[in-house]
C-alpha positions as CSV (number, residue, x, y, z in Angstrom):
1,M,-6.9,-13.8,-12.7
2,V,-7.8,-10.3,-12.9
3,Q,-10.8,-9.6,-15.7
4,K,-10.4,-7.0,-17.7
5,N,-13.3,-5.2,-17.0
6,D,-12.8,-5.4,-13.0
7,F,-13.0,-1.7,-11.7
8,K,-12.0,-0.9,-7.7
9,L,-12.1,2.7,-6.4
10,I,-9.4,3.4,-4.1
11,K,-10.2,6.6,-2.3
12,C,-8.2,7.8,0.6
13,G,-7.2,10.6,3.3
14,N,-3.5,11.0,1.8
15,L,-2.2,9.8,-1.4
16,I,1.8,9.6,-2.5
17,D,2.3,9.0,-5.8
18,C,6.1,9.3,-5.8
19,T,6.7,11.0,-9.2
20,G,7.7,13.8,-6.6
21,N,4.4,16.1,-7.0
22,A,3.0,16.9,-3.3
23,P,0.7,14.3,-1.8
24,V,-3.2,14.5,-2.7
25,K,-5.7,15.1,0.1
26,N,-8.9,12.9,-0.5
27,G,-7.1,11.1,-3.4
28,A,-8.7,8.5,-5.4
29,I,-7.0,6.3,-7.5
30,L,-9.5,4.4,-10.1
31,L,-8.2,0.3,-10.9
32,E,-9.8,-1.0,-14.2
33,G,-7.5,-4.9,-14.1
34,S,-4.4,-4.5,-12.8
35,K,-4.4,-1.5,-14.2
36,I,-4.5,2.6,-12.5
37,K,-7.2,3.3,-14.9
38,S,-7.7,7.7,-13.4
39,I,-6.2,9.1,-10.6
40,G,-6.1,12.3,-8.4
41,H,-8.7,14.3,-6.1
42,E,-11.6,12.7,-5.1
43,S,-14.0,15.1,-6.8
44,N,-11.7,14.1,-10.6
45,V,-11.5,10.2,-10.5
46,I,-15.0,9.6,-11.4
47,P,-16.1,5.5,-12.5
48,P,-17.5,4.9,-15.9
49,E,-21.4,5.1,-15.9
50,G,-22.8,2.1,-15.0
51,A,-20.2,-0.2,-14.3
52,S,-19.7,-2.2,-11.5
53,I,-17.2,-0.9,-8.9
54,K,-15.9,-2.7,-5.7
55,V,-15.4,0.6,-3.4
56,Y,-11.9,0.3,-0.9
57,D,-12.9,3.5,1.6
58,Y,-9.1,4.2,3.5
59,S,-10.4,7.5,3.9
60,K,-7.6,7.8,7.4
61,Y,-5.1,6.0,5.5
62,T,-1.9,6.7,3.5
63,V,-2.1,5.2,-0.3
64,M,1.8,5.3,-2.1
65,P,2.9,2.4,-4.5
66,G,4.4,-0.6,-3.5
67,M,8.0,-1.2,-2.6
68,V,10.3,-2.4,-5.4
69,D,13.6,-3.9,-3.2
70,C,16.5,-4.2,-5.8
71,H,18.8,-6.8,-4.1
72,T,17.0,-10.5,-2.4
73,H,18.2,-13.7,-1.6
74,N,15.2,-15.6,-1.6
75,N,17.1,-19.0,-1.2
76,G,18.3,-17.8,2.4
77,F,17.0,-18.0,5.9
78,G,18.8,-15.5,7.2
79,D,19.9,-16.9,10.4
80,G,23.8,-16.5,9.9
81,R,24.1,-19.2,7.1
82,L,26.4,-18.9,5.1
83,G,26.1,-19.7,1.0
84,E,28.1,-22.7,1.6
85,E,25.9,-23.9,4.0
86,L,22.7,-22.9,1.4
87,N,24.1,-24.8,-1.4
88,L,24.5,-28.2,0.3
89,L,20.6,-28.0,0.2
90,A,18.1,-29.8,-1.7
91,D,17.2,-27.2,-4.7
92,E,13.8,-28.1,-3.7
93,I,13.9,-27.0,0.0
94,L,15.3,-24.1,-1.5
95,T,12.5,-23.7,-3.6
96,L,10.5,-23.8,-0.4
97,Q,11.9,-21.5,1.7
98,S,12.5,-19.2,-1.5
99,I,8.4,-19.0,-1.5
100,R,8.4,-18.2,2.3
101,N,10.7,-15.6,1.8
102,L,8.6,-14.1,-1.0
103,R,5.3,-14.0,0.8
104,A,7.2,-12.3,3.1
105,S,7.9,-9.9,1.7
106,L,5.0,-9.2,0.2
107,F,2.9,-9.3,3.0
108,S,5.6,-6.0,4.1
109,G,4.4,-4.4,0.5
110,V,7.3,-5.4,-1.0
111,T,4.9,-5.4,-4.3
112,T,8.6,-6.1,-6.6
113,I,12.0,-8.2,-6.2
114,R,14.9,-8.4,-8.0
115,E,17.1,-11.5,-7.0
116,N,20.8,-10.9,-6.7
117,G,21.4,-14.5,-7.3
118,P,19.6,-18.3,-6.2
119,K,21.4,-21.7,-6.9
120,N,21.2,-23.2,-9.7
121,F,17.1,-22.7,-11.1
122,T,15.3,-22.4,-8.4
123,L,14.1,-18.8,-9.0
124,I,14.0,-19.6,-12.5
125,N,11.0,-22.1,-12.5
126,L,9.4,-20.2,-9.1
127,K,9.0,-17.5,-11.8
128,K,7.6,-18.9,-13.9
129,A,4.7,-20.9,-11.7
130,S,4.2,-17.4,-10.1
131,N,3.9,-16.1,-13.5
132,D,1.3,-19.1,-14.1
133,Y,-0.7,-18.2,-10.6
134,M,0.9,-21.5,-9.0
135,V,2.2,-19.7,-6.1
136,L,1.9,-15.8,-4.5
137,T,4.8,-14.2,-5.0
138,P,5.6,-10.2,-5.8
139,R,7.0,-9.9,-9.3
140,M,10.0,-11.0,-9.5
141,L,13.0,-9.8,-11.9
142,I,15.9,-12.6,-12.2
143,C,19.5,-13.2,-12.5
144,G,19.6,-16.9,-12.5
145,R,22.8,-17.6,-11.4
146,P,25.4,-15.5,-10.2
147,L,28.4,-15.1,-12.8
148,S,32.2,-16.1,-10.6
149,I,35.1,-16.6,-11.4
150,I,37.1,-20.1,-9.7
151,G,36.5,-20.5,-6.2
152,G,35.1,-17.0,-6.7
153,H,31.9,-15.4,-4.4
154,M,28.8,-17.4,-4.7
155,G,30.1,-19.0,-7.7
156,Y,28.8,-22.8,-5.7
157,F,25.8,-22.3,-6.9
158,G,26.0,-22.5,-10.5
159,S,28.2,-20.6,-12.5
160,E,31.8,-20.6,-12.1
161,V,33.9,-19.1,-15.5
162,T,36.7,-18.0,-16.8
163,G,38.5,-16.0,-19.0
164,I,36.6,-14.6,-22.5
165,D,34.9,-17.2,-24.3
166,E,33.1,-18.9,-21.4
167,V,32.0,-15.7,-19.9
168,R,30.8,-15.2,-22.9
169,A,29.0,-18.5,-23.5
170,E,27.3,-18.3,-19.7
171,T,25.9,-14.5,-20.0
172,R,24.5,-15.8,-23.4
173,N,22.9,-18.9,-22.2
174,L,21.5,-17.2,-18.8
175,I,19.6,-15.0,-21.3
176,K,18.5,-18.2,-22.7
177,Q,17.4,-19.4,-19.4
178,G,15.2,-16.9,-18.7
179,A,17.9,-14.0,-17.0
180,D,16.4,-10.7,-16.9
181,Y,19.8,-9.4,-15.8
182,I,23.2,-10.3,-15.3
183,K,24.5,-10.5,-12.1
184,I,28.5,-10.9,-11.9
185,T,30.4,-11.0,-8.4
186,A,33.3,-9.1,-8.9
187,T,35.2,-9.4,-5.9
188,G,36.0,-12.3,-3.5
189,G,32.8,-12.2,-0.2
190,S,31.9,-14.2,1.9
191,T,32.4,-17.2,0.6
192,Q,36.0,-19.2,2.0
193,T,37.6,-19.8,-1.5
194,S,37.2,-16.0,-2.3
195,F,39.3,-13.3,-1.5
196,R,37.6,-11.0,-0.1
197,Y,39.5,-7.2,-0.9
198,R,40.8,-8.3,-4.3
199,H,38.8,-8.7,-7.6
200,S,37.8,-11.4,-9.9
201,F,37.5,-10.9,-12.4
202,N,39.4,-8.9,-14.8
203,L,38.7,-5.5,-16.9
204,D,38.7,-8.2,-20.5
205,E,36.4,-10.4,-18.7
206,L,33.6,-7.8,-17.2
207,N,33.6,-6.0,-20.6
208,A,33.2,-8.9,-22.6
209,I,29.7,-9.7,-19.8
210,T,28.3,-6.1,-20.5
211,S,29.1,-6.1,-23.6
212,E,26.8,-8.8,-24.2
213,A,24.6,-8.3,-21.6
214,R,24.0,-4.9,-23.4
215,K,22.9,-6.7,-27.2
216,F,20.7,-8.5,-25.2
217,G,18.9,-5.5,-23.8
218,K,20.0,-6.6,-20.2
219,L,21.5,-4.5,-17.6
220,T,24.5,-5.5,-15.0
221,A,24.9,-5.5,-11.6
222,T,28.4,-5.8,-9.9
223,H,29.0,-6.8,-6.2
224,C,31.5,-4.6,-5.0
225,V,33.6,-4.6,-1.5
226,S,36.9,-3.8,-2.5
227,T,37.7,-0.3,-4.7
228,Q,39.7,-2.0,-7.8
229,G,36.1,-3.8,-7.9
230,I,34.0,-0.3,-8.1
231,V,37.4,1.3,-10.6
232,N,36.9,-2.6,-12.8
233,S,32.8,-1.7,-13.1
234,I,33.3,1.8,-14.2
235,K,35.6,1.4,-16.8
236,S,33.1,-1.4,-18.0
237,D,30.2,0.3,-17.6
238,V,28.6,-1.6,-15.3
239,D,25.0,-0.6,-14.8
240,M,24.2,-0.4,-11.1
241,I,27.3,-1.9,-8.0
242,I,26.4,-3.8,-4.7
243,H,27.9,-3.3,-1.8
244,C,30.4,0.2,-3.3
245,M,32.8,-0.7,-0.1
246,F,35.9,1.3,-0.5
247,N,38.3,-0.9,0.3
248,E,41.9,-1.6,-0.4
249,P,43.4,-5.5,-0.6
250,D,44.7,-4.7,2.9
251,G,41.8,-4.6,3.9
252,S,42.0,-1.2,5.2
253,N,39.2,1.6,3.8
254,K,40.6,4.3,1.7
255,F,37.3,7.0,0.4
256,R,38.4,7.5,-2.8
257,P,36.9,11.5,-4.5
258,E,37.9,10.6,-7.5
259,I,36.3,7.3,-8.0
260,V,32.5,9.2,-6.4
261,D,33.2,11.5,-9.2
262,D,33.0,9.1,-11.8
263,L,29.9,6.9,-10.6
264,F,28.8,10.5,-10.6
265,N,29.5,11.3,-14.0
266,K,28.7,7.7,-15.7
267,G,24.9,8.3,-13.5
268,T,25.6,4.2,-11.7
269,Y,23.2,3.2,-9.5
270,I,24.7,2.9,-5.9
271,N,23.0,-0.8,-4.0
272,P,25.1,-0.3,-0.6
273,T,23.8,-2.9,1.5
274,L,24.0,-1.1,5.1
275,H,21.6,-2.6,6.9
276,V,22.9,-6.6,6.4
277,V,26.1,-5.6,8.5
278,R,24.1,-4.3,10.8
279,A,22.0,-6.6,11.1
280,T,24.8,-9.4,12.0
281,I,25.7,-6.4,14.9
282,W,21.4,-7.1,15.7
283,D,21.5,-10.6,16.0
284,L,25.4,-10.4,18.4
285,L,23.8,-8.0,21.2
286,N,20.6,-10.3,20.7
287,I,23.2,-13.5,21.7
288,K,25.1,-11.3,24.2
289,E,21.8,-11.0,25.8
290,R,20.8,-14.0,25.9
291,I,24.2,-16.1,26.5
292,G,26.9,-13.8,26.7
293,L,29.9,-13.4,23.6
294,T,32.7,-15.9,23.3
295,G,35.9,-13.1,23.1
296,S,35.3,-14.4,18.8
297,Q,32.1,-13.6,19.3
298,E,33.2,-10.0,20.9
299,K,35.8,-9.0,18.3
300,L,33.6,-9.9,15.3
301,L,30.7,-7.3,17.1
302,D,33.3,-4.8,17.3
303,D,34.5,-5.8,13.7
304,R,31.0,-5.4,12.4
305,K,30.2,-1.9,14.5
306,R,33.3,-0.6,12.9
307,D,32.6,-1.7,9.0
308,F,28.9,0.0,10.0
309,D,30.1,2.9,10.7
310,I,32.7,3.4,8.3
311,H,30.5,2.4,5.5
312,L,27.6,4.4,6.5
313,N,30.1,8.0,6.8
314,N,31.1,6.8,3.2
315,C,27.6,6.5,1.8
316,T,26.4,10.3,3.2
317,K,29.7,11.7,2.3
318,M,28.0,9.7,-1.3
319,I,25.1,11.2,-1.2
320,D,26.3,14.4,-0.9
321,N,28.2,14.3,-3.9
322,G,24.1,13.5,-5.4
323,L,25.2,10.3,-6.8
324,K,21.9,8.0,-6.9
325,F,21.2,5.6,-4.3
326,I,18.4,2.6,-3.9
327,T,17.2,0.5,-1.8
328,G,17.7,-3.0,-1.9
329,S,18.3,-5.0,1.1
330,D,20.4,-8.4,0.6
331,S,18.5,-10.2,2.7
332,S,17.7,-13.3,3.4
333,W,21.9,-13.2,3.1
334,S,23.5,-13.3,6.5
335,S,21.4,-12.3,9.7
336,Y,18.6,-10.2,7.5
337,Q,15.4,-12.2,7.5
338,S,13.2,-11.2,4.4
339,G,10.0,-9.2,4.7
340,N,12.6,-6.7,6.4
341,T,13.2,-4.4,4.1
342,V,12.7,-1.0,5.1
343,Y,15.3,-1.9,7.7
344,E,17.5,-0.7,4.6
345,T,15.3,2.6,3.3
346,E,15.5,3.6,7.6
347,C,19.6,3.0,7.1
348,L,20.0,5.4,3.0
349,N,17.4,7.8,5.6
350,M,20.2,7.3,8.2
351,A,23.1,8.3,6.0
352,G,21.3,11.8,4.4
353,L,18.4,11.1,2.1
354,S,15.7,13.4,2.8
355,N,12.5,11.5,4.1
356,M,10.7,12.3,0.3
357,A,14.7,10.7,-1.4
358,S,14.3,7.3,1.3
359,L,11.0,7.0,0.0
360,L,11.6,7.2,-3.7
361,S,14.7,5.0,-3.2
362,V,12.2,1.7,-3.2
363,T,9.9,3.6,-5.2
364,K,10.5,5.7,-8.3
365,E,14.0,5.7,-8.4
366,A,14.3,1.9,-7.4
367,A,12.1,0.9,-10.3
368,K,13.5,3.2,-12.8
369,S,17.1,1.6,-11.2
370,L,15.8,-1.8,-13.2
371,D,14.5,0.4,-15.9
372,I,10.7,-1.1,-14.3
373,D,9.6,2.3,-14.0
374,D,7.0,2.0,-17.4
375,L,5.3,-0.8,-15.0
376,V,5.5,-0.1,-11.4
377,G,7.4,2.3,-8.9
378,T,4.6,5.7,-9.0
379,L,0.8,5.9,-9.4
380,E,0.0,7.0,-12.8
381,I,-2.0,6.4,-14.9
382,G,-1.7,2.8,-17.3
383,K,0.8,1.7,-14.7
384,E,0.7,-2.0,-12.3
385,A,-1.7,-1.3,-9.8
386,D,0.9,-2.3,-7.2
387,L,-0.5,-0.2,-3.9
388,L,0.4,-0.1,0.0
389,V,-1.5,1.5,2.5
390,L,-0.7,2.6,5.2
391,N,-1.8,3.7,8.5
392,S,0.4,6.3,9.4
393,N,2.3,8.5,6.5
394,P,5.9,7.9,6.0
395,L,6.8,11.7,4.4
396,E,6.7,12.6,8.0
397,D,9.0,9.8,9.6
398,I,10.4,7.3,7.4
399,S,9.7,4.3,9.9
400,N,6.0,4.7,9.3
401,L,6.8,2.4,6.2
402,W,6.6,-0.4,8.9
403,D,2.6,0.5,9.7
404,V,0.6,-1.5,6.8
405,K,-2.5,-1.7,7.1
406,D,-3.1,-3.3,3.0
407,V,-1.6,-4.1,0.3
408,F,-2.9,-4.8,-3.8
409,L,-0.5,-6.7,-6.2
410,A,-1.6,-5.9,-9.8
411,G,-4.7,-4.3,-8.1
412,R,-5.3,-7.9,-6.6
413,Y,-6.4,-7.2,-3.2
414,I,-3.7,-9.2,-1.1
415,D,-5.6,-11.6,2.4
416,R,-2.0,-10.8,4.4
417,G,-3.8,-13.5,7.5
418,S,-3.4,-12.8,11.1
419,E,-2.1,-10.1,12.6
420,K,0.1,-12.1,15.1
421,S,1.7,-13.6,11.9
422,L,2.1,-10.9,10.4
423,K,4.0,-9.3,13.8
424,S,6.2,-12.2,13.0
425,I,8.0,-11.4,10.0
426,R,10.1,-8.1,10.7
427,Q,12.4,-9.1,13.1
428,L,13.0,-6.9,16.4
429,R,15.6,-4.6,17.5
430,P,18.1,-5.8,19.9
431,S,17.3,-4.2,23.2
432,L,20.9,-3.5,24.2
433,N,23.0,-1.1,22.0
């Protein structure tokens, strides 16, 4: 545990605090315990007289806040397995897998995650263990189990409910168990018993969930892969919409500018999860290169390429209309492995966010969307000392976020292991396109 009088002085060639200020050349950050004590040009950051100081010289490197991933599924394996298959595994196995995923995220520079739907109590218990320093993980916000209708998306993880009384009771129950926010599956999804392009909870049920959450100061987020799910989420004042796909009940895609206007007026955060679709494309291309694809796999590849292009184009339109986008990877779901959050930030960059806006989507804006911007997301006096040291500048190329040298979590230097093990975290792009 870090002691209050434990001072560290971080010197850096390029300081990006992610507040919106211009980067500072020859910057410095003074840490006291887990907090930032002073920050600015090195000439203005003066340690207390007589204090014992450990100095880290990063004069050739860039220092920025640790990344914030707003959407993780740490029970997953990222190898294409469906949620139904995960549900068959013992909670103990899923807990161990979650530890492995969380460490991969931390070692890649993600110092805060928001979990978006684990099985039973796996992440609730793991967060308690992390808070007691039993395991090393990023700081964690959790929803507990996702709220689902009977037979709905992710209902197999433990919270299937129906009717206003049940959704109120389960919302209260999740909060009692330690949920930091409430995740709602407002439409179907990959779950085989759900109806992907149909809304699930009716509006009265959604209103009951969000009103209960607000009463106890909890944010809400909805899984939405259909247009009606988005509409219902807007009407019930949901704080964040995940996926935000404009699919009609027959599966056709129809972009709706009037809905985008409503999202803008509400100030709703959008977590589009672009790369989780692209990850499946990459997985299929890798299989194609190794052994070839079956006819059904070729069709799936074509479908996913079309889905990605449509979703990317729609995200560009939403960005052009001023909507608030944040990085949430959706890993380790489907073929998207943990520790690869930057792929999602790159996709937002492809969709039209500038390098600076892309960087803020995984720092400042991500923290704001989770209502923890008083703690993390920027480098400011009094905030948690979550630091990412990079070999190169992400404002020149957002992909430089991959080029991690060191990570600090709450003022603690993280031993990330060998270069060989670190390289194994990153999923490589397929050579085919």
